[in-house]
C-alpha angles and dihedrals in degrees: 000000000000089000091054092048093049092052092049092050092049093051092043089057088066089066098039101047120062133179090229140023124291114289121229120215091250092054092050093048092050090052092050095048090051096046107028111119097212092052090052090051096051091045089056090047089052090053090050090054089049091050090051093054099089136125090243093055090048090054101247097122129070124246124235122201129185119196136174140168144181126195140173127202131183113207137179101228134190120178123184115195128204093254091056096258114145125203119189135179133180116210091355111186120232123183132192127193121181135168132173142173114199131180120197124189127183104215096176134016105154095289089295092140093058092050090046092050091052090048093051090050091051091048091052091051089045090054090052091048091047090053090049090047092057091046091051092045091049091049090050092048093048093045090051093046091046092053090042085059088052088049095049092047091051088052088051089053089052091050090049090051089050089050090053089053090049090049089052090051092046091051092051092046091052093050091048091050091050092055092040099246095115133051126239087248091062091050093045093050091049089051092049092050091048092051091046090055089047091053089050091055093049091051091048092050089053090051090053092049091052090050091050089054090051092049091050090049092054091047092043091237125143101290096233095043109132116245120209108187122210097202111084100170139043098253109196125232119215111251122209122241120281092256091052090048092053091051093047091050094049089051104034111022106125096207093053092046091052092050092050088055091048087055091052092046090053089051092052090049088056091050091050091053093046089055088073088074091066130073122258120231121196129182119204135184134169151130126261134193125186131172128179128184127186133180091209123037145068092300133023093219140009124194130183131172139154145107126301130200135170150125132255123205121187131177127178112225098182135358102170094282092292094132092052091047093049091049091052092048093048090050088055091047090052091049091049090050090055091047090050090051091052091047093050090047090053093047093049092048091050091048091051095048093047093047094046095052090042088053090055092046094049090048090058091045091053091056091054092043091053090054090050093052092048091050093046091051088058092046092049092050089052091046091053091055092046092048091049089054092044094245091129131030129240093262094057091044091051090049091054090049093051093048090053091049092048092053092046091051091047091053092048091048092051091049091051092046090053090051093051091050090050091050092049094050092049090050092050092049092049092242099109096102091048094048102043103031 
């Protein structure tokens, strides 16, 4: 028994002693937001979308190209003229020097640039929302895990209280056996129950350690870093009415906002495809310089330079029906995007209603469970006195102990369930950062 106690005390020290001070939920969330790999990735993706949202990428601005070249060639040349004259050259050197600066500007392409500009703006906003979504989800995950750690430690406290009761019973059984008023069976059963409660504590301590590792993984901390939580209870946050929740969700829900943007992006993709039905008009202007020299030929050198300006108009008459096919497909994509938005809206509304009414039900259950625990504490105290006097046997005392433990665990479970519902509703309504940071 001493060996079992020593092992329990050693493992319990892992959860009592910490290298630093107790961490609040807000401190842990701030650490996670700063260190989490996925948040860093989506933030970079959001910056990429912002960088892409420019007039040049949309196609509003002209392009300017500068080119130049110089070449030498050595040819064996033979030229026969109409009057019979022959000119020949072996390894005759020819040179070419050319330079140009050309600006091209698409002034009309079926309003494609306006659709592209809208699309780039939507993609930038979508990137920002996606970044916010992962931050909100990470905060929700950490808050849930943090309170799960509170939950598991409260269960551990209940198990430790039960072990104390078992130790009291074992002590009484040993004394009774020593004076001959109890059988070896009574003492053996008390020992088995004590060891069973000890095993339960060891398993619970392992559960807590695994949860600490998971919390450190999310926050990108050293995996075995001790966590000493400051919160010891499931303090409740005040939730708004169901009508207020519905309004907050319609205005702030990240998932709905993203899907609305996806619907707008699908519409711009359709506009971009429809632009292929219109002609394209390009203006160009530039300056060109070209000089050729030849050792054999009609002229020894030829040089041209000067400005150039003009307009190009192109219009596709037929491309195998691809434009028509792409427009039909993009219309279906846009329709699917709208259907997806409606489906997500319906799913979110159902989730909110279910969670809200569950929240009310669990609140009422907690009130009853608290009364049960208070009543069982009184009954257990009476049972201890009766067991000490020998008025009840070990079996009846153990049954009272297990009923008390069951009610304590039920109350703790209900409190944690209520907290997870609260976290989920705040996430859905877009208020999770405001509430928990």
